[in-house]
C-alpha positions in Angstrom: 3.6 5.0 14.0 2.6 5.0 10.4 1.5 1.1 10.5 -0.8 1.6 13.5 -2.3 4.6 11.6 -2.8 2.3 8.5 -4.3 -0.3 10.8 -6.9 2.1 12.4 -7.9 3.5 8.7 -8.4 0.0 7.8 -10.8 -0.5 10.8 -12.5 2.4 9.9 -13.0 1.5 6.3 -14.7 -1.6 7.4 -17.0 0.1 9.7 -17.7 2.8 7.1 -18.0 0.0 4.5 -15.4 1.8 2.0 -14.7 -0.9 0.1 -12.1 0.7 -2.2 -10.0 2.2 1.0 -10.3 -1.3 2.5 -9.0 -3.2 -0.3 -6.1 -0.6 -0.8 -5.1 -0.5 2.9 -5.5 -4.3 3.0 -2.9 -4.9 0.5 -0.6 -2.3 1.8 -0.8 -3.8 5.1 -0.1 -7.0 3.9 2.9 -5.8 1.8 4.4 -4.2 4.8 4.0 -7.3 7.0 5.7 -9.3 3.9 8.4 -6.9 3.6 9.1 -7.1 7.5 8.9 -10.7 7.5 11.4 -11.3 4.5 13.9 -8.9 5.7 13.5 -9.6 9.6 13.1 -6.3 10.6 10.5 -4.6 12.9 7.8 -2.7 11.4 8.7 0.8 11.7 8.0 4.1 10.0 11.2 3.6 7.4 10.0 0.3 6.4 6.4 1.5 5.9 7.7 4.5 3.8 9.9 2.1 1.7 6.7 -0.2 0.8 4.5 2.7 0.3 7.3 4.2 -2.3 7.7 0.9 -3.9 4.0 0.5 -4.7 3.8 4.2 -5.9 6.7 3.8 -8.3 5.2 0.4 -9.4 1.8 2.0 -10.0 3.5 4.9 -12.1 5.4 2.5 -14.2 2.0 0.8 -15.0 0.3 3.9 -15.8 3.1 5.1 -18.1 2.9 1.5 -19.9 -0.6 1.9 -20.4 -0.7 5.5 -21.5 2.3 4.4 -23.9 -0.1 1.8 -25.4 -2.7 4.4 -25.7 -5.1 2.6 -23.4 -5.5 5.3 -20.9 -5.8 9.0 -21.5 
């Protein structure tokens, strides 16, 4: 299950003191749990993939916006 893999990688990030990965996975885990609670669904791979897809789309939109404004190269 993808969610379990995320939790395991988060534990490893804490152990390895990888703050960037820890932060990313913590936010991802939180978003997955929020969506599961909001929708009343169990946490399954499909839900995890949907949450990741939304996060990637949002990130791409922000990068496009900054690029159009000339703030990123």
